[in-house]
C-alpha positions in Angstrom: 0.0 0.1 -0.1 1.1 3.4 -0.8 2.7 5.4 2.2 2.1 2.3 4.4 5.1 3.0 6.5 5.4 -0.4 8.0 6.9 -2.3 5.0 6.7 -5.5 6.8 6.6 -8.5 4.6 8.7 -6.7 1.7 10.9 -9.0 -0.1 15.0 -8.5 0.3 15.3 -6.8 -3.1 12.6 -4.4 -2.0 14.5 -3.8 1.3 17.6 -2.8 -0.6 15.6 -0.3 -2.7 13.7 1.1 0.2 17.2 1.3 2.0 18.7 3.1 -0.9 15.8 5.7 -1.0 16.1 6.3 2.7 19.9 7.1 2.3 19.2 9.5 -0.5 16.5 11.2 1.4 18.8 11.5 4.4 21.6 12.9 2.1 19.2 15.3 0.5 18.2 16.4 4.1 21.9 17.1 5.2 22.5 19.0 1.8 19.4 21.3 2.5 20.3 21.9 6.0 24.0 22.7 4.9 22.8 25.0 2.1 20.5 26.9 4.6 23.5 27.1 7.1 25.8 28.6 4.5 23.1 30.9 3.5 22.5 32.2 6.8 26.2 32.9 7.4 26.7 34.6 4.2 23.5 36.7 4.9 25.6 38.3 7.7 27.6 40.2 5.2 25.9 42.8 2.9 28.3 42.0 -0.2 27.6 38.2 0.2 23.6 38.6 0.2 22.9 37.7 -3.3 25.0 34.4 -3.0 23.3 33.6 0.5 20.0 34.1 -1.5 21.1 31.3 -4.0 22.0 29.1 -1.1 18.5 29.6 0.5 17.0 28.8 -3.2 19.1 25.6 -3.3 18.2 24.6 0.2 14.5 25.2 -0.8 14.8 23.2 -3.9 16.6 20.2 -1.9 13.6 20.1 0.5 11.0 20.2 -2.2 13.1 17.2 -3.6 12.3 15.2 -0.4 8.6 14.4 -1.1 9.7 13.5 -4.7 12.2 11.0 -3.6 9.5 9.5 -1.3 7.0 9.1 -4.1 9.2 7.8 -6.6 10.3 5.1 -3.9 6.6 4.1 -3.5 6.1 3.8 -7.1 9.4 1.8 -7.6 8.3 -0.6 -4.8 4.7 -0.7 -6.2 6.2 -1.8 -9.5 8.1 -4.5 -8.0 5.7 -6.7 -6.6 3.6 -4.5 -4.2 0.9 -4.1 -6.9 -1.5 -6.5 -5.4 -1.5 -4.8 -2.0 -2.2 -1.4 -3.5 -5.1 -2.7 -5.6 -6.3 -4.4 -2.3 -6.5 -0.9 -0.5 -8.3 0.8 -3.6 
């Protein structure tokens, strides 16, 4: 089922896919946080405000990427054998 969260009973290859997407999701979290931290520091200096703004934009884009990663993971897992569970939920 889409966005179940428990993921009990998934196959080993699906577990690897799930783990890979979780690592990607966490990496994007870190990159977004780093971009916002750099942007915040740069924003302290008037001459660096344009660059700081770009770091904020990059951080925002990374935060926007997170739900996309989750949705892509769910679709990929569904395509790899969880279609019946998805159909049963509809």
